[in-house]
C-alpha positions as CSV (number, residue, x, y, z in Angstrom):
1,M,0.1,0.3,-0.2
2,T,1.1,3.8,-0.7
3,D,0.5,4.7,2.8
4,D,3.3,1.7,3.8
5,I,6.0,3.8,1.9
6,L,8.1,5.9,3.8
7,L,10.9,6.8,1.7
8,S,11.0,6.5,-2.4
9,L,13.4,8.0,-5.4
10,A,12.1,8.4,-8.7
11,N,14.5,8.4,-11.8
12,V,17.7,10.3,-9.3
13,E,20.4,11.3,-10.9
14,S,23.6,12.9,-9.0
15,S,26.7,13.7,-10.3
16,Y,30.4,15.2,-9.0
17,G,31.0,17.7,-11.7
18,P,31.0,16.1,-15.3
19,I,31.2,12.6,-13.8
20,K,27.2,11.0,-13.0
21,A,27.4,8.9,-10.4
22,I,23.8,7.7,-10.0
23,R,21.5,7.4,-13.1
24,G,17.7,6.9,-13.1
25,V,17.6,5.5,-9.9
26,S,13.9,4.3,-8.4
27,L,13.6,2.6,-5.5
28,K,11.4,2.7,-2.4
29,V,11.9,1.6,1.5
30,R,8.6,0.7,3.5
31,R,7.6,1.6,6.9
32,G,9.0,-0.2,9.4
33,E,11.4,-2.5,6.8
34,M,15.6,-2.7,6.3
35,A,16.3,-1.8,2.8
36,T,19.5,-2.6,1.1
37,V,21.6,-1.5,-1.7
38,L,24.6,-3.8,-2.8
39,G,27.0,-3.0,-5.4
40,S,30.9,-3.0,-5.8
41,N,33.2,0.1,-5.2
42,G,32.2,2.9,-7.1
43,A,28.7,1.7,-8.0
44,G,27.3,4.9,-6.3
45,K,25.8,3.2,-3.3
46,S,27.0,6.1,-1.1
47,T,26.1,8.4,-3.5
48,I,22.3,7.4,-3.3
49,L,22.4,8.3,0.5
50,K,24.3,11.7,0.4
51,T,21.6,12.4,-2.5
52,I,18.6,11.0,0.0
53,S,20.3,13.3,3.1
54,G,21.0,16.3,1.4
55,V,24.5,16.0,1.2
56,L,24.6,16.0,-2.4
57,D,22.0,18.0,-4.7
58,P,20.5,15.5,-7.5
59,T,20.4,17.1,-11.1
60,R,17.2,14.8,-11.9
61,G,14.5,13.2,-10.2
62,T,12.5,13.4,-7.0
63,V,13.1,12.3,-3.3
64,M,10.0,11.9,-1.5
65,F,9.9,11.1,2.9
66,K,6.7,10.8,4.2
67,G,4.8,12.0,1.2
68,D,6.7,15.3,1.6
69,D,9.3,16.2,-1.5
70,I,12.6,16.7,0.3
71,T,14.5,16.6,-2.9
72,A,18.1,18.8,-2.6
73,R,16.5,20.3,1.0
74,D,18.7,21.6,3.7
75,P,20.4,18.6,5.3
76,A,19.4,19.7,9.0
77,D,15.7,20.3,7.5
78,I,15.7,16.8,6.8
79,V,17.3,15.4,10.3
80,Q,14.3,17.8,11.9
81,R,11.5,15.7,9.6
82,G,13.5,12.5,11.2
83,L,15.6,10.8,8.9
84,V,19.5,10.5,9.7
85,H,22.8,9.5,8.1
86,V,25.2,8.2,9.3
87,P,28.0,8.3,7.0
88,E,30.7,6.0,5.9
89,G,33.8,6.6,7.8
90,R,31.8,6.9,11.3
91,E,32.4,10.6,11.5
92,V,32.5,10.8,15.4
93,F,33.1,14.5,17.1
94,P,36.6,13.2,18.3
95,L,37.3,16.1,21.8
96,L,34.0,15.5,22.9
97,S,33.2,12.8,25.2
98,V,30.8,9.4,24.1
99,R,28.1,11.3,26.4
100,D,28.4,14.6,24.4
101,N,28.4,13.0,21.4
102,L,24.7,11.3,22.2
103,L,24.0,14.8,23.2
104,M,24.5,16.2,19.9
105,G,22.4,13.5,18.3
106,A,19.5,15.1,20.8
107,Y,20.5,18.4,19.9
108,T,16.8,18.8,18.0
109,R,15.1,17.6,21.3
110,H,13.8,19.4,24.2
111,D,12.0,16.6,26.1
112,R,15.1,15.9,28.6
113,D,13.6,13.1,30.1
114,G,13.2,11.3,27.1
115,V,16.7,11.8,25.8
116,A,18.0,10.4,29.4
117,R,15.9,7.7,28.3
118,D,16.9,6.8,25.0
119,I,20.9,7.6,26.5
120,E,20.3,4.5,28.8
121,Q,18.7,2.8,25.9
122,V,21.4,3.2,23.9
123,Y,24.0,2.5,26.5
124,G,21.9,-1.2,26.5
125,Y,22.2,-1.9,22.8
126,F,26.4,-0.6,23.6
127,P,27.5,-1.4,26.6
128,I,30.7,-0.4,26.2
129,L,29.7,3.3,25.6
130,R,28.7,3.6,29.2
131,E,32.0,1.8,30.3
132,R,33.7,4.9,28.0
133,A,30.8,7.8,28.4
134,G,33.2,10.0,29.6
135,Q,36.2,9.7,27.5
136,D,37.1,11.7,24.6
137,A,35.4,10.1,21.2
138,G,38.9,10.3,18.8
139,L,40.3,7.5,21.8
140,L,37.7,4.8,21.2
141,S,38.4,1.8,18.7
142,G,37.2,1.8,15.2
143,G,34.4,-0.6,16.0
144,Q,33.3,1.5,19.6
145,Q,33.3,4.7,16.8
146,Q,31.0,2.6,14.4
147,M,28.9,1.9,18.0
148,L,28.8,5.7,19.0
149,A,27.7,7.0,15.2
150,I,24.9,4.5,15.1
151,S,24.2,5.4,18.8
152,R,24.3,9.2,18.3
153,A,22.0,8.9,15.2
154,L,19.0,7.1,17.7
155,M,19.3,10.0,19.7
156,A,17.5,12.1,17.1
157,E,14.3,9.9,17.4
158,P,14.4,9.1,13.4
159,E,12.1,7.2,11.7
160,L,14.3,6.0,9.4
161,I,18.3,6.0,9.5
162,L,20.3,5.8,6.3
163,L,23.6,3.4,7.1
164,D,26.6,4.1,4.8
165,E,29.2,0.8,5.2
166,P,28.8,-0.1,9.1
167,S,31.4,-3.1,8.7
168,L,34.1,-1.1,7.0
169,G,37.4,-1.7,8.5
170,L,36.3,-3.9,10.9
171,S,37.0,-7.2,12.2
172,P,34.6,-10.3,11.1
173,K,33.5,-10.3,15.4
174,L,33.0,-6.8,15.3
175,T,31.1,-6.8,12.3
176,K,28.8,-9.7,13.2
177,E,28.5,-8.0,16.8
178,I,26.9,-4.7,15.1
179,F,24.8,-6.6,12.5
180,E,23.3,-7.7,15.4
181,I,22.3,-4.7,17.4
182,I,21.7,-3.3,13.4
183,V,18.8,-5.6,13.4
184,R,17.5,-5.2,17.1
185,I,17.3,-1.5,16.9
186,N,14.9,-2.6,13.7
187,R,12.5,-4.8,15.2
188,E,12.6,-3.9,18.1
189,R,12.1,0.0,17.6
190,G,10.6,-0.5,14.5
191,T,13.2,2.2,12.9
192,T,13.1,1.9,9.3
193,M,16.5,1.6,7.6
194,L,18.3,2.1,4.3
195,L,21.8,0.0,4.8
196,V,24.5,0.4,2.1
197,E,26.9,-2.4,2.5
198,Q,29.9,-4.3,0.6
199,N,29.2,-7.0,2.7
200,A,26.6,-8.6,0.8
201,N,26.2,-11.8,3.1
202,M,25.7,-9.9,6.1
203,A,23.0,-7.3,4.5
204,L,21.0,-10.0,2.5
205,N,20.7,-12.0,5.9
206,A,20.0,-8.7,7.7
207,A,17.6,-6.9,5.2
208,D,14.3,-7.3,4.1
209,Y,14.9,-5.9,0.5
210,G,17.5,-5.4,-1.6
211,Y,18.8,-4.0,-4.3
212,V,21.5,-4.3,-6.6
213,L,23.3,-1.4,-8.3
214,E,25.8,-1.6,-11.0
215,N,27.5,1.7,-12.6
216,G,24.6,3.7,-11.2
217,R,21.8,1.7,-12.5
218,I,19.4,-0.4,-10.1
219,V,19.9,-3.7,-12.1
220,M,18.3,-5.9,-10.0
221,E,15.5,-5.8,-6.8
222,D,13.8,-8.5,-4.7
223,R,12.9,-9.9,-1.2
224,C,16.5,-10.6,0.5
225,E,15.6,-14.3,0.4
226,V,15.2,-14.5,-3.2
227,L,18.2,-12.5,-3.8
228,R,20.3,-14.9,-1.8
229,E,19.5,-17.7,-4.4
230,K,20.2,-16.1,-7.2
231,E,22.9,-17.5,-9.4
232,D,24.8,-14.2,-9.8
233,I,24.2,-12.9,-6.6
234,R,25.5,-15.9,-5.1
235,E,29.0,-16.1,-7.4
236,F,29.6,-12.6,-7.9
237,Y,28.6,-11.0,-3.7
238,L,28.7,-14.5,-2.2
239,G,31.2,-16.3,-3.2
240,V,29.3,-19.3,-4.3
241,K,29.8,-20.9,-7.0
242,D,27.0,-23.0,-8.7
243,S,28.1,-27.1,-9.9
244,G,27.5,-27.9,-13.6
245,V,27.2,-25.8,-16.5
246,R,26.0,-22.5,-14.8
247,G,29.4,-23.0,-12.8
248,E,31.4,-22.6,-15.6
249,R,30.4,-19.2,-16.4
250,R,32.8,-16.2,-15.7
251,W,32.1,-12.8,-14.8
252,K,32.1,-10.7,-17.9
253,K,32.5,-6.7,-17.9
254,K,29.3,-6.5,-19.2
255,K,27.0,-8.3,-16.8
256,T,23.7,-9.8,-17.9
257,W,21.2,-10.0,-14.8
258,R,18.5,-12.8,-14.3
């Protein structure tokens, strides 16, 4: 139903100078679901998130959030509407304490009791942040900074979180831990998420619906349980080769998706 669509992109194109990064991208994220965009380096995944959050203005197309046109709006206005972007590379405030970083995430709020309650909730998700509450965020490990970046986003009480490569640079153990918490947040809080991730196995197991991006275009979309069984996805994203004649196919420069 249309009422279930929280975010939609229609024929969106964005460029960096003369270089067109995404081309005619259309996608939808339904309220309460976790959607993911898969693709190789340079495919345009991060550009999609930057265009949604207002960091990058599209050259064409429309971005709708909660039924309102937010195309090229100021990022601060988009945050106040309930959409928060957790960018690649964490980008915490390194000279502020962990607690002050969390409070920065709640800068648009005026409900002190609610803010205190939510700080306790994120400490429940990531207990290490409670232990490090008074420590400068720049002294945290990479995994701890990623936990802080996600928690800071939650402090804004978002309806939709854009997550850009949450596993980047993390060990498999930390990646598994963070993805488990991301799934909990989605299921327990009902927070809608759009996830960009190179770890296709993690993303497809965590998300409900997926899009595959190649050279700035969406070339495939389906429920994640279906995508996991697609031959091309299994071979080129999950590293699983089917046996028999189909398994003898090799990756070509121009891919044909089925």
